[in-house]
VEXVEXTOR-417944 format. One record per residue (C-alpha): residue in one letter; x, y, z. Coordinates in steps of 0.05 Angstrom, whole numbers, plus 5000, padded with zeros to 4 digits. Layout:
BEGIN
AXYZ...
***
This chain:
BEGIN
M701681675274S696981845216E692981325179F692481325103D686081235067P686180525035L683280784970T688581324965T694080824980L691380344926A690680894875S697781134889R700480434881L696780324815I699380984787A706480824808E705980124776D703280434712V708980944709I714180394720R710979954666R710980534616V718280704631N720279974620E716379954555Y719780584532D726680304548K725279654512L722480004451Q728480484448A733279904453K729679544396L729680154350R736880324366A739379614355T742579814289E747980344284R744880994262V748481644247L742382064259P736882004311Y731781874255I728881234230S725381144162K718080974156Q719880304125E724780124180T719680324233M714279884203R719079304197D722079374266L715379454301D711678964255I706279464238S702679654174D702580294133N695380404158T697880374230M703180894214S697881344183K693681274246F699781464289E700782084246S693482284249N693982224325G700082684329L706382314309Q710882814273R713882614206Y720082914175K721382954100P727983184072D727783754023Y731783383970N727082793962S719782843981S718382093977L722481934039I719181974107Y722981954173Y721181974247L725182154308I726381504346D724781854412D718182114384I716081404363C717881124432K714181674469F708181634423I707380874429V708480844504L704281454522A698681284474D697380644511
***
């Protein structure tokens, strides 16, 4: 019977708890952003800010830290994000 190092056991438990917490956050965030019927997997910048209760400055910070924006060719004033990208970005950036 082998004995485990208490520090290794504690570190493993903390990592597992953090992964579980992040997965739960991801699921909750996806449910919130998908609450309305959408035809496409995209959400507008305005809807994102409203649904997450964040400012335009926060969205700019997200983009400067790697969140990909999508702009349709027909109208350059509209900005969209993939819902999955937002969820991953927010949960993993924690």
